[in-house]
N, C-alpha and C positions, 0 to 999 in steps of 0.2 A: 210761152214765148217761142219756144222751138217750133211748135205747130204753126204759129203765125209766120215765122221766117220761112218755113217750108212752103207755105201757101204763096208767099210773095215770090220766092224763087221759082216755083212752078209757073206763076203768071209771067214772070220776066222771061222764061224760056220761050214763050210764044210771041215776044216782041220782035218786030221786024226792024229794018233799017230806019224807016220813017218814024216808027214809034219811039225808038231811042233818040232820034233827032228832036222830036217834039218834047220828050222828057228833058233833054239837055237844054232846049230853049226855055222851058218852064223854069228850070233851076237857075239859069243865068238871069232870067227876068226877075225872079224873086230876089236874087242877090243884088241886082242893080237897084231895085225898089228899096230894099233894106238900106243900102248904101246912101240912097238919096234922102230917105226919111230920118236916118240916124247918123247923119254926117258928123255932128258935134261929138256924139258918143264914140264913133269909130276913129276919130282923129287921135284919140289917146292910144289906140291899139293898132295903128298902122303897121308898126314893126312886127307885131305878133301875127297879124293877118298875112304879111309877106312871108314870114317864116313858115306858117302853116301851108301857104300856097306852094312854096318851094319844096317843102318836105313831101307834100302829097303829090306834086308833079313828079318828083324824083321817084317816088314809089311806083307811080303808074308807068313811067318810062322803063324802070328796071323790070317791072312785071311784064310789060308788053315785049320789050326787046330782049330781055333775059331769056325768054323761051326760044328765041331765034339763036342765041349764042350757045345754049346748052344742048342743042340737037346734035345727034351723032349721024 
C-alpha cells in the first residue's frame, strides 16, 4: 500500500494547474451525479454531509492559511 501511495504522490507532483482543475471538475461531477441518483438515500444524511463538509473545509482553510500565519 505504501508503494502505491508513493507512486500516486509521484504522479501528482507532475500535475499542473489545468490538471488539478480537471481533477476537481471530475470530483464535483461525480458528487453531483451521486446526489442526483441517490437523493432519497442522502435525505436521511444531510446533516452528516454538512458536518463533513464544514469540518473538511475548516481543515483545508487552516492548512492553507495556517502556513501564512506561522511564518517568521
